[in-house]
C-alpha positions in Angstrom: 68.1 122.3 195.3 67.0 123.4 191.8 69.7 124.0 189.2 69.7 126.7 186.6 69.0 126.1 182.9 72.7 126.6 182.2 73.7 124.1 184.9 71.1 121.6 183.7 72.5 121.7 180.1 76.1 121.5 181.4 75.1 118.3 183.4 73.4 116.8 180.4 76.4 117.2 178.1 78.8 116.0 180.8 76.8 112.8 181.4 75.7 112.0 177.8 78.1 110.0 175.6 77.8 109.7 171.9 76.7 106.4 170.3 79.0 103.8 168.7 79.4 103.6 164.9 78.2 101.3 162.2 78.7 101.1 158.4 75.8 101.9 156.0 75.5 102.1 152.2 75.1 105.8 151.2 71.5 105.1 149.9 70.4 104.6 153.5 72.6 107.2 155.2 70.3 110.2 154.7 69.9 112.0 158.0 72.6 110.0 159.8 75.6 111.6 161.5 78.9 111.0 159.8 81.5 109.2 162.0 84.6 109.7 159.8 86.2 112.4 157.7 85.8 112.0 154.0 88.6 113.0 151.6 88.3 113.1 147.8 89.6 110.0 145.9 89.4 111.6 142.5 89.5 115.0 140.8 86.1 116.4 139.8 85.7 116.7 136.9 88.2 114.0 136.3 89.2 115.5 132.9 88.8 118.7 131.0 85.3 118.7 129.5 83.0 120.9 127.5 80.4 123.0 129.3 78.4 123.5 126.1 77.3 121.8 123.0 79.6 123.6 120.5 82.9 123.4 118.7 86.5 122.9 120.0 88.7 125.4 118.2 92.0 127.4 118.2 92.2 131.1 119.1 94.0 132.0 115.9 91.0 130.7 113.9 88.7 133.6 115.2 86.4 134.9 112.4 87.5 132.1 110.0 85.6 129.3 108.4 86.9 126.1 110.0 86.4 122.6 108.7 84.4 120.2 110.9 85.1 116.5 110.3 84.5 114.9 113.7 82.1 114.9 116.6 82.8 113.9 120.2 80.0 112.8 122.5 80.0 112.6 126.3 81.5 109.2 127.2 83.7 109.0 124.1 87.4 108.3 124.6 88.6 110.1 121.5 92.3 110.5 120.6 91.7 113.2 118.0 94.2 116.1 118.0 92.8 119.5 117.0 94.8 121.4 114.3 94.6 124.9 113.0 91.9 125.5 110.5 89.7 122.8 111.9 87.0 122.6 114.5 85.7 119.5 116.3 82.0 119.4 117.2 81.7 118.5 120.8 78.7 117.8 123.2 78.3 118.9 126.8 80.4 116.8 129.2 82.6 115.3 126.5 86.3 115.1 127.0 88.2 118.1 125.5 90.5 116.9 122.6 94.2 117.7 122.7 95.1 121.1 121.1 91.8 122.7 122.1 92.0 126.3 123.3 88.3 127.2 123.8 84.8 126.0 123.0 82.4 128.1 120.9 78.7 127.4 121.5 76.8 126.1 118.4 74.5 129.2 118.5 77.5 131.5 118.2 78.5 130.0 114.8 77.2 130.1 111.3 77.5 127.4 108.6 80.0 127.7 105.8 81.6 125.3 103.3 82.5 122.1 105.1 82.2 123.6 108.5 81.3 126.7 110.5 82.4 130.4 110.7 83.6 131.4 114.2 83.1 134.7 116.0 85.6 137.5 115.8 86.6 137.3 119.4 87.6 134.1 121.2 88.6 133.7 124.8 91.1 131.2 126.1 89.5 128.2 128.0 86.0 129.6 127.5 83.3 127.0 128.2 85.8 124.5 129.3 85.4 122.8 132.7 88.9 122.2 133.9 90.0 119.0 135.6 89.7 119.3 139.4 88.1 122.8 139.3 85.2 121.5 141.5 87.1 119.0 143.7 90.7 118.1 143.9 92.0 114.7 144.9 92.7 114.5 148.7 90.5 117.6 149.4 88.6 117.2 152.7 85.0 116.9 151.6 83.0 116.1 154.7 83.9 116.4 158.4 83.1 113.9 161.1 80.0 114.8 163.1 77.9 116.4 160.4 74.3 115.4 159.6 74.1 114.0 156.1 71.7 115.7 153.7 70.9 115.0 150.1 73.6 117.2 148.7 76.2 115.6 150.8 75.1 112.2 149.5 75.8 113.8 146.1 79.4 114.4 147.1 79.9 110.8 148.3 78.4 109.4 145.1 80.7 111.7 143.0 83.7 110.0 144.5 82.4 106.5 144.0 82.0 106.0 147.8 79.5 103.2 148.4 79.7 102.7 152.2 80.4 105.1 155.1 80.8 105.0 158.9 77.9 106.7 160.8 76.9 106.9 164.4 74.1 104.7 165.4 70.9 106.5 166.0 69.8 107.1 169.6 67.2 104.6 170.8 64.5 106.3 172.9 61.8 104.7 174.9 58.8 106.8 175.9 55.9 106.3 178.3 53.5 108.5 180.3 51.9 107.8 183.7 48.5 108.8 184.9 45.3 107.0 185.8 43.3 109.7 184.1 45.1 109.2 180.7 43.7 107.3 177.8 45.2 106.8 174.3 43.7 108.6 171.4 42.2 105.3 170.0 40.3 104.7 173.3 37.0 106.2 174.6 37.3 108.7 177.4 34.9 109.5 180.2 34.1 112.9 181.5 36.8 112.6 184.2 39.6 111.3 181.8 42.0 112.9 179.3 43.7 111.8 176.2 47.4 111.1 176.5 49.0 113.8 174.3 52.4 113.8 175.8 53.5 110.4 174.5 52.5 110.9 170.9 54.2 114.4 171.0 57.5 113.0 172.4 57.4 110.0 170.0 56.9 112.2 167.0 59.4 114.8 168.1 62.1 112.1 168.8 61.5 110.7 165.4 61.9 114.1 163.8 65.2 114.4 165.6 66.4 111.2 164.0 65.9 108.7 166.8 64.7 105.1 166.8 61.7 105.3 169.1 59.7 102.8 171.1 56.4 103.7 172.7 56.0 101.7 175.8 52.4 102.8 176.6 50.6 104.6 179.5 51.3 103.5 183.0 48.8 103.6 185.8 49.6 105.7 188.9 51.0 102.7 190.8 54.5 101.8 191.7 54.1 98.3 190.3 52.8 99.4 186.8 55.4 102.1 186.4 58.2 99.6 187.3 56.8 97.3 184.6 57.1 100.1 182.0 60.6 100.9 183.1 61.6 97.2 182.8 60.3 97.2 179.2 62.2 100.4 178.4 65.7 99.6 179.8 67.3 98.5 176.6 67.0 102.1 175.2 69.7 104.7 175.4 67.2 107.2 176.8 63.9 106.8 178.6 61.6 109.8 178.5 58.6 109.8 180.8 55.9 112.4 181.5 53.9 112.8 184.6 54.3 111.6 188.2 57.5 113.6 189.0 55.9 116.2 191.3 55.1 115.8 195.0 51.5 114.6 194.8 50.1 111.4 196.5 50.1 109.6 193.2 53.5 110.8 191.9 55.5 107.5 191.9 57.7 107.9 188.8 61.0 108.8 190.6 60.4 106.1 193.3 59.7 103.5 190.6 63.1 104.0 189.1 64.6 102.9 192.4 68.2 103.4 193.2 69.1 105.3 190.0 71.6 108.1 189.8 69.8 111.5 189.8 71.9 114.3 188.3 69.2 117.0 189.0 65.5 116.8 190.0 64.5 120.5 189.8 65.2 123.3 187.4 64.7 127.0 188.0 62.3 127.3 185.1 58.6 128.0 184.3 56.9 125.8 183.3 58.6 122.5 184.2 60.4 122.9 187.5 60.2 119.2 188.5 62.0 118.0 185.3 64.5 115.3 186.4 67.5 113.9 184.7 69.4 110.8 185.8 70.8 107.4 184.8 69.6 103.9 185.4 72.5 101.5 184.8 73.6 102.5 181.3 70.3 104.1 180.3 69.7 107.9 180.6 66.4 109.0 182.1 64.5 112.2 181.6 61.3 112.7 183.6 59.2 115.4 182.2 56.2 117.0 184.0 52.7 115.8 183.1 51.2 119.1 181.9 51.3 119.0 178.1 52.8 122.4 177.3 55.3 122.1 180.1 56.3 118.6 178.9 56.6 119.7 175.2 58.7 122.9 175.9 61.0 121.1 178.3 61.4 118.3 175.7 62.5 120.9 173.2 65.2 122.3 175.5 66.4 119.2 177.5 65.4 116.1 175.6 66.7 117.6 172.4 70.0 118.4 174.0 70.4 114.8 175.2 69.5 113.5 171.8 72.0 115.8 170.1 74.7 114.7 172.5 73.9 111.0 171.9 73.8 111.4 168.1 77.5 112.2 167.7 76.9 115.6 166.0 79.7 118.0 166.1 77.2 120.9 166.3 75.4 119.4 169.3 74.4 122.5 171.1 71.0 124.2 170.5 71.4 127.6 168.9 69.2 130.7 168.6 68.1 133.1 165.9 68.3 136.8 166.5 65.1 138.7 165.8 62.8 141.4 167.3 59.5 141.2 169.2 56.5 142.4 167.2 54.5 144.3 169.8 54.9 145.4 173.4 54.8 142.3 175.7 54.4 142.2 179.4 54.7 139.0 181.5 55.5 137.9 185.1 59.1 138.1 186.1 60.8 136.2 188.9 61.8 132.9 187.2 63.3 131.9 183.9 60.3 131.3 181.6 59.7 129.4 178.3 57.3 131.4 176.2 56.0 129.9 172.9 55.2 132.1 169.9 55.4 132.5 166.1 58.3 133.8 164.1 57.3 135.2 160.7 60.8 135.6 159.3 61.1 139.2 160.6 59.4 139.4 164.0 58.5 137.1 166.9 55.0 137.3 168.4 54.3 135.4 171.7 51.1 133.3 171.9 48.2 135.4 173.1 47.3 132.8 175.7 49.2 129.8 177.1 49.4 127.8 180.3 51.3 124.6 181.3 48.2 122.4 180.8 47.3 123.6 177.3 48.0 121.7 174.1 47.2 124.3 171.4 49.9 126.9 171.9 52.9 124.9 170.7 50.9 123.5 167.7 50.3 127.1 166.7 53.9 128.1 167.3 57.2 127.6 165.6 59.6 128.9 168.2 60.0 129.9 171.8 62.0 132.3 173.9 63.7 131.9 177.3 63.3 135.0 179.4 65.5 136.1 182.3 64.0 136.1 185.8 64.8 139.8 186.1 62.8 140.7 183.0 59.0 141.3 182.8 58.6 143.5 179.7 59.7 143.7 176.1 59.1 146.8 174.2 58.1 146.5 170.5 61.2 146.1 168.4 63.3 144.8 171.2 65.9 142.2 170.3 65.2 138.5 171.2 66.9 135.1 170.9 64.3 132.7 169.6 64.7 128.9 169.5 63.0 127.1 166.6 60.7 124.1 167.3 60.3 123.2 163.6 63.9 122.8 162.5 67.3 122.1 164.1 69.4 125.2 164.4 72.6 124.1 166.2 76.1 125.2 167.1 79.5 123.7 167.6 79.9 125.8 170.7 77.5 126.2 173.6 75.8 129.7 173.6 73.6 131.7 176.0 70.0 131.1 175.0 68.3 133.6 177.3 66.7 136.8 176.1 67.0 139.7 178.6 
């Protein structure tokens, strides 16, 4: 019996466990999922410092000519104490000398005998970066389960953190089956096709942060598919395409033998025969052979498995609210995945698409899931679109269906 999209996703998250951890230097941790909370070891800035090239002065010396006898550079450990009637020249980032009440930028002063004349109005603590105003010691900086980007690496470096715990990246093995399929570096005859599913899945899995192995293209025989499965069993997840329907040459499910099948049909168009199961400790996702069906179901189901394996706290696919550009009529009766293009304001479904096509998803950057009861969207109607070009995720599972 076919499961709904919601049931399929619930089963995926129930049966997918996050990967174990390892320790990496921060220079190689970009894109990894953090496996620990990070707290601040130091205040930032660690001391009061100057935000400008200027002069450290007293408020009572406003409009006066103050003597300047010393200069402090960034990195100097000066013990000079500022007194009334004097100014200390100071460079950006330099430690504020004791007795300083504000910094006056160089351009706001004029030269006078032995020093500079200050403005008539001075403001306490002006142009002073106070100790800990950015980060205070023991602040929670980063939470376990986030994906590390360049600016979060900045935070780690600011605290002198050299190594961190991260979740190991999911290992994914990919192969397709089909006697008619040839790889893109082979010659095809008039009755053959290029295998587009495997390069698509390999590339997408890499974009999602996986370590990927391409096992090849299996012939439509039980023996050859079994050999490919044997080569893929060390992975966390095996993704196949083709051979999961009910044709005479559809041997993929049989080749996996006595593996635990969590579901083998989904109430969805395209991609009804999509199957999810487990072979020993390895998860298995069998996608349909039609290129667009395989690619769209990868976006929804393979991505959900990968997110759950990764250790991300925000492991659920999320949507963006937008509106449809023009009136759009389509066939109702089954939950459907419809690709299209989001221009930042409106979503426009592809003018033509079918399960066996390859061009629609390449020309799209998002898709919608329509409810089985719906067959028409009026121009300007609200939609929930799901991006295919970047990860928009949520800590909580959300309803992805547009009605």
